[in-house]
N, C-alpha and C positions, 0 to 999 in steps of 0.2 A: 523498502529499506535502502540504506546507502549503498552505493555501488561497491563491490568487493575490492576493486582496484584501490579506491580511496581508503577502504578499511585496512588493507594491507599496509598502506603508508602510515596510517594512524597507529597501527599495532606496532610498527617499528618506530615509532614516535607516539444466492449463494445458496439448498437454501434452508437455513434454520431461522425462523422468523419470530420476533416478539410481536404478538398480536396477529391479526389477519391482514394480509396484504390486499390492497385494492388498486385498481387501475387508476392512472392519473385522471383527475377531474377534467371533464370536458370543458372547453372554452372556445372562444371565437377562433376559427381557423386562421384569422388574420393576425392573431396574437402569438408570437413565438413562445414555445415552451422552453424555459431556461433551466439548464443543468449546470450546477456548480460542483466541480470535482476538486476535492481537497485531499491532502495527504502527502505521502512520501513516494519513494521510487516504485513501490508495488502498485501505486495508483498512476504514476506518470508513465510507466512502461519502460523503465530503465533497460538498456541493452538492445532495444528493438528499433534501431535507427533506420531511416529510409535512405537509399542511395549508396554510393560507394564507400563513404566514410562517415563516422559519427561527427567529424569536425566540419564537414561540408555544409554550406548553406542549404537549408531545406531538409536537413536530416531529421530535425525535430520540429515541434510545434510551439507557437507562442501561447501566452495565456488566453488569447482570443481564438485559438484553434486554427491558426494559419501557419504555413511553413515559416520557420524561424530564419532570420537572415544570418544568424551565427549560433554557435553552440554556447548557450548561457549557463550550462551546468545542470539545469533542471531536468533535461532529457524527457520531455513529454513526447510520447510517441503516438502516431495514428493507430498503432496496434494496442495501446493501453486500453484497459477495459472501459474507462469513461468515454473515449472516442468511439469505441465499438458500439456502446449503448446509444450514443448520440446519433450514429448512422442508422441504427435500427428503429429508434422511436418514431421518426416521421412516418414510417410505414404502418405503425400501430395507431398513431394519433391522427394521421392525415392532417398534419400541421407542421410547420417549420420548427426546428429545434436549434437553440443557441447553446453552445458549450463554452462556459468559462472554465478553462482548463488551468487551474491554479496549483495542482499537485506538483511537487518539486522534489527531485532526488536529494536525499540527505536531510529532509525536513524532520524536525521533532515537533512535539506539541507546542513548545515555546515559539517555534518559528511560525506557527499558524496564527498566533495571537498578535493583534495590534495593541499591545498592552501599554499603559502609561509608563513613560520613562524609558521605553525601549526604542531603538532606532527604527525609523520607517524603512530603512534599507537593511532589514534584518535577516531574512531567510535565504535559503539556498546555499550551496557549498561555497560560493564565492561571496556570500553576504551581500549580494546585490539584488536579491529578489524580495519584493514587498511581501508583507504578511498576507495570509490567505483569509483569515476570519476578520472581515471588516464590514461595516454597514453597506458600503458601496459594492463590495464584491458579492454580497448575498442579497442585494436588493432585487426584489421581484423573482426570486428563485422558486421554481416549482419542484425541483428535485436536487437534493444535496447528497453526494456520496463522499465518504471519508474513510481512508485507511491510514492509520497512524499508530505509533507506539513502539515499533521495532527499533527505531534509532534512539528513542528515549532510554531504553534498557541496554543499548549497545550490542544488540544481538549479532549484527554482522561484524562489528569490531572484535567481539570475542571469538567469532569464527576465525577471523584473521589471526588472532593471537594463537589459537589452537593449531592453526595450519603451520605457523612459523615455529612455535614452541610447544609441541605436543606434551612435553613433560609437565607443563603447568596446568594441563587440563585433566580433569578426572571425571569418570562416570559415576562416582559415588554420590548419592543424594546428600545434600547438605554440606558438601565439601567443595573446596576450590572454586573455579569459575562457575560451576553449576549453582553453587550457593549464591554467588554474586548476582547471577541472572535472576534467581528466585526472589531475592530481596528487592531488587530493582523493579521487578514485575509487580510485586505486592504494593510497593510505594507508588506505583503509577495510577492506581485505581481512582483516587480523588481528582487527579489531574485530568484523566480521561472524562470522568463524569462532568467536571466543570466545562471542559471543551465542548462536549456534545450539547450541554445546556446553552452555552453561548451561541452555538450554531442555531439551535432552535429558537433562541430569543431574537436573533437577527434575521431569521427566515421563518417567521411564524406560520406561513401558509405552505411551506415546503414539506414534501415527504423526505425525511432524513434517513438515509440508509448507511449504517455503519458496516463496512465490508471488512470481514476478518481476513487474516492471512491464510492462504492455502498451506497445507502441511508440506514443509520442505524436506523433512526427514522421515524415514520409516520408524516403526516402533523399536526395532532393533536391527542390528546388522552383524553378520558373522565375520565380515572382513572390513578392512579400512574403506573409507568412502571419501572421495574428493580430498584426499590427503589427511583426513581425520581418523584417528584410531577408532576401531570398532567399539571400544569401551565407552566412548563419548557419545556415540550416535543416539543411544536411548536417552541420555541426559539432555541432549538438545531437543529431542522429540518431546520429552516431558516439559521442557521449558516453553516450547511453542504451544503445547496444549494448555499450560498454565496461563500464558499470555492471552490465548483465545478466551479462556474462562473469565479473566479480568476484563477484557474488552466487552464481552457479552454482558456481564453483570453491571458494568459501568453504563452501558447503553440502556439497559433496563432501568437503572436508577434515574437516568435522564429522560426516560420515556420515549426513546427513539428505537427504530427498528434495527435488527441485526441480520446480516446476510452472511452465511457460512458457506464458502465455496466447497468445502470438503463434503458437505451433506449431499451434494449432487452425485458423488461417486466417481466423478471424472478424474480426481487426483489419487484415487486408491491404486496403490501399486505403481505410481508414477512419480515417486520422490526423486530427489537429486541423486540418490544412490541407484536408481533403476536404469536399466539399459534403454527404457522407453520413457525417459524422464520428461516432465513438463516444465523443467527448470534448466537454465543454463549451468554448465559446469566450468571447471577451471580450464578445460580444453576449448572453451568458446573462442571464436575468432576475435571477438571483442570482450575483454576481461570484465567490462561493466555488466555483461549479461550473466556473469557467474552468480549463482544463488538467487536468481530472479526468474519469474515465469517467462516461458517462451511465448511466441506469438499465439500458439494454440492454448497455452495455459491462460493467457490473458483473455482469449476468446471464451474459454470455459468460465472464467470469473464473470465475464460480461453476461453470459447466459444465466448465471445465478442471480445477478442483479435484475435482469429482465423478468425472470420468473417472480421475483419479489415484488416488482412493480405491478405486474398484471394479475398476480394471484393464481 
């Protein structure tokens, strides 16, 4: 999802599987295994820069999985789960792995598509990032991972609003911003299904893994959390469960696999409200890390993806 810092500005303006997982098909060890990583900041590894500063050269990765010469706003990290999986797979396959790291912080499903009539310089927070779902990007893919949907419904933007103006938030089901989130999530279902089908159409030989979001919030909280009133915590948790249900059913409708990082148990009791959280909070050194998985959190997501691949 989009970095919390940008959400604040905007406001003021795994493993549950569909089917049985199988190991990647064997092939010539001279032929690289191609991973294409699609999605938003939860796939890019927002907040987990390398080096002294997120603005320094080499702090992030390019689409080709090399140190980036400058900060392009997509914030692809070597600690993001796609990069972690790409480092692990060669030991399993005894074969080189190529990562096309296309995930970009701030991306929505619309940003993924190279749709007719839309700019080729569409995606990314600076609108300079090319679309992710193109014939060229997915050509020869063996594995496609995708985490998307949070920015479509404005999840982090609404978090930002609730942080700044708690009075407009309510924990009452069907009311206020909780209702807004629920309606947006329901409306997202056909878009997600079409997106997953397009990926499958352009990468017909690939194993497509739809990676859900790990639970950011606990079921309930007796006290405020990260500046959010306790009364809204359960509403946000209900919204993320609702989003996971829609993502899962959309993936099933498209005939692709689902990876649920929460089913591993790694995130249980490790919400953003926990003293041992697997998510960055508002006290993070870099505000972009807020409400995003930590390095360990991304590693746990990667483990879920790895189990889904190998069965």
